C-alpha positions in Angstrom: 135.2 69.8 77.4 135.3 71.9 80.6 134.0 75.4 80.8 136.6 77.9 79.4 138.2 80.7 81.4 139.4 83.6 79.5 141.4 86.8 80.7 142.0 90.0 78.6 145.8 89.8 78.9 148.4 87.2 78.5 150.4 88.5 81.5 147.4 87.2 83.4 147.9 83.5 82.5 149.5 82.0 85.1 151.5 78.5 84.5 149.3 75.4 85.5 149.8 73.7 88.9 149.3 70.4 87.4 148.6 68.4 84.1 145.0 68.4 84.8 144.7 72.3 84.9 143.4 73.7 81.2 145.1 76.7 80.0 143.5 80.1 80.2 142.3 81.7 76.9 143.1 85.5 76.2 140.3 87.2 74.9 139.4 89.4 73.0 141.5 89.4 70.0 143.3 92.2 68.2 140.0 93.1 66.1 136.3 92.3 66.4 136.1 90.0 63.8 138.9 87.8 65.2 137.3 88.2 68.8 134.1 87.1 67.3 135.4 84.0 65.6 137.4 83.1 68.4 134.7 83.3 71.0 132.2 81.5 68.7 134.7 78.7 68.7 135.2 78.6 72.2 131.3 78.5 73.1 131.0 75.5 70.3 134.0 73.7 71.8 133.5 74.4 75.5 129.6 75.1 75.8 130.5 78.1 78.4 133.1 80.5 78.7 133.7 82.7 81.8 135.9 85.9 80.8 137.5 87.7 83.8 138.4 91.1 83.8 139.5 94.1 86.4 136.5 95.9 87.8 138.5 99.1 88.1 139.2 101.5 85.0 137.9 101.9 81.4 139.3 98.9 79.4 138.8 98.6 75.8 139.2 95.1 75.9 136.1 94.7 78.3 133.9 96.9 76.0 134.9 94.5 73.1 134.1 91.5 75.1 130.7 93.0 75.6 130.2 93.7 72.1 131.0 90.2 71.1 128.5 88.7 73.4 125.8 91.1 72.3 126.6 90.2 68.6 126.6 86.6 69.2 123.5 87.0 71.2 124.9 84.2 73.3 123.8 83.6 77.1 126.8 81.2 77.4 129.4 84.0 77.9 129.8 85.6 81.4 132.0 88.8 81.5 132.7 89.0 85.2 134.4 92.2 86.4 136.1 91.4 89.7 137.8 94.1 92.2 141.3 92.6 92.6 144.5 93.8 91.6 146.2 92.4 88.4 148.1 89.5 90.4 145.2 88.7 92.4 143.1 88.6 89.3 145.6 86.3 87.5 145.4 83.9 90.7 141.4 84.0 90.6 141.7 82.8 87.1 144.0 80.0 87.8 141.6 78.8 90.6 138.8 78.8 88.5 140.8 76.8 85.8 141.7 74.2 88.4 137.9 73.9 89.2 136.7 73.9 85.7 137.5 70.3 85.5 135.5 69.3 88.5 131.7 68.4 88.6 130.7 71.9 88.8 128.0 73.5 86.6 129.1 76.6 84.6 126.6 78.6 86.6 128.1 77.5 89.7 131.6 78.0 88.5 130.9 81.7 87.4 129.2 82.8 90.4 132.0 81.2 92.7 134.3 83.8 91.4 132.9 86.3 94.0 133.2 83.8 96.8 136.7 82.7 95.9 137.9 86.4 95.5 137.2 87.1 99.1 139.9 84.4 100.1 142.5 86.1 98.0 144.9 88.2 99.9 146.4 90.5 97.3 148.6 93.4 97.8 151.9 95.0 97.1 155.0 96.7 98.5 155.1 100.4 97.3 157.8 103.0 97.3 155.2 105.7 96.9 151.5 105.9 97.6 151.2 109.4 96.0 149.4 108.3 92.9 147.5 105.3 94.6 143.7 105.8 94.2 142.6 102.1 94.3 143.0 102.0 98.1 142.2 104.7 100.6 145.4 106.5 101.6 145.6 108.8 104.7 146.9 112.2 104.2 149.8 111.3 106.6 150.9 108.5 104.4 150.8 110.6 101.4 153.3 113.1 103.1 155.6 110.1 104.3 155.7 108.7 100.7 158.0 111.7 99.7 160.8 110.4 102.3 163.7 108.8 100.7 163.7 105.2 101.3 160.0 104.9 102.5 158.2 101.7 101.6 154.6 100.9 102.4 152.9 97.6 102.6 149.4 97.9 101.0 146.5 95.1 101.2 143.9 95.7 98.5 141.8 92.6 99.1 139.9 91.1 101.4 140.0 94.4 103.5 142.1 97.4 102.4 145.0 98.1 104.7 148.0 100.2 104.7 151.0 100.0 106.8 154.5 101.7 107.0 157.0 98.9 106.6 159.1 98.3 109.8 156.4 100.1 112.0 153.3 97.8 111.6 152.3 94.3 110.1 149.7 93.7 107.5 147.2 91.1 108.7 147.2 87.7 106.7 144.9 84.8 106.1 144.0 82.4 108.8 144.1 79.4 106.4 146.8 77.6 104.3 147.7 79.6 101.3 150.4 79.8 98.7 151.7 83.1 97.5 152.8 84.6 94.3 155.4 87.1 94.1 155.8 89.7 91.0 158.7 92.4 91.3 159.0 95.5 89.7 161.6 98.1 90.4 163.3 98.5 92.8 163.6 95.0 94.0 162.6 94.2 97.8 162.8 90.9 99.6 160.5 92.0 102.4 157.7 90.1 101.0 159.6 86.6 100.8 161.7 87.2 104.0 159.2 88.7 106.1 155.6 88.8 104.8 155.4 85.1 103.6 156.8 83.6 106.9 154.5 85.9 109.0 151.5 84.5 107.0 152.7 80.9 107.2 152.5 80.5 103.4 153.0 76.9 102.0 155.1 77.9 99.3 156.1 80.9 97.3 156.3 81.2 93.5 158.1 84.0 91.5 156.0 85.2 88.4 156.3 88.2 86.0 154.8 91.5 87.0 151.5 91.9 85.0 151.8 95.1 82.5 148.7 96.7 84.2 150.1 96.5 87.8 152.1 99.9 87.3 148.9 101.8 86.4 146.8 99.9 89.1 149.2 100.6 91.9 150.3 104.1 90.8 154.0 103.5 90.7 156.6 101.2 89.2 158.6 100.9 92.4 156.6 97.9 93.6 156.6 94.3 94.5 153.0 92.6 94.0 151.9 89.8 95.8 148.6 87.6 96.0 148.0 84.6 98.5 145.4 82.2 98.1 144.2 78.5 98.3 145.9 76.4 95.7 144.7 72.9 96.5 141.8 71.8 94.3 140.1 69.8 96.6 140.0 72.5 99.2 138.7 75.0 96.5 136.0 72.3 95.6 135.0 71.9 99.2 134.7 75.7 99.8 132.5 76.1 96.6 130.3 72.9 97.0 129.6 73.8 100.7 127.5 76.6 99.8 123.7 76.2 98.9 122.8 76.0 95.1 119.8 78.0 93.7 118.4 78.2 90.3 118.6 81.6 88.6 115.2 82.7 88.0 116.1 84.6 84.7 118.2 82.1 82.9 117.7 78.8 84.8 121.3 78.3 85.7 122.6 77.0 89.0 124.3 79.6 91.2 125.7 80.1 94.4 125.6 83.5 96.2 123.2 86.1 95.5 123.8 87.0 91.7 123.9 84.9 88.6 127.3 85.0 86.8 126.1 84.7 83.4 122.9 86.8 83.4 123.8 89.1 86.4 120.2 88.5 87.8 119.9 88.9 91.3 118.6 85.9 93.5 115.1 86.6 94.3 114.6 83.4 96.4 114.2 83.9 100.3 116.0 80.8 100.8 119.6 82.2 99.7 122.3 81.7 102.3 125.5 83.5 103.0 128.7 82.0 102.2 130.4 80.0 104.9 132.7 81.6 107.5 136.3 81.2 106.7 137.1 80.0 110.2 134.7 77.0 109.9 135.4 76.1 106.3 139.2 76.5 106.3 140.8 75.8 109.7 144.1 77.7 110.4 146.9 76.1 108.5 144.9 73.5 106.7 145.0 72.8 103.2 
């Protein structure tokens, strides 16, 4: 059985791209007892579980996940906080689900989350940035957000950026991506009509807006988007091109500078940085 990929909310479970992509599991459950039983079953069936959650904010679900891992005394449960907005987090979970059926060890799969997140372009079109605190907002933009009809394009990842729609452009990826779009209120076609063609995306899919998005972005007047790699062979090539090391604490394989399961930093001097995107992913390539 492949390593299980879990998320903290049902609206972070995206439809599979093919029949080989396993489903995501929602954890924790409604009660601690249900969470313990479900997680124990997952570990027994899959061997390892990788649970993703948003790195920002205090989420009771995250605390319960940590409690479950502590009570079970299991070193086979990774609880990973990722600094992505909700739709970007859902996309990352989908990518890990795709990779879970490949010949990647659980340690490499867990530590690849940080690498894959770097290649996700996640943002939103906002009608107001007055309550946006996840991305730096200049004072002038706060003032302009009170102008009727004002709209802002905000990129939260991989590099924060804020522009006034119609005056500036958001920088996009230099490699082939597929874009997810989730609309709140009021609807806007700027993402599909202008941003997607400018970024030369290779497909656009509309999905429901995650419940957490309104709180994360500070307004319900938004259209959230996330663009990332979608071909499992390219994802696999990206992850497998990074040098693997053994965690000095738990012994699992890892890539990067930190173990995804025990969070121990890499102590080996032979650690290498991830490959540059311009070398690993040529522009427009899939």
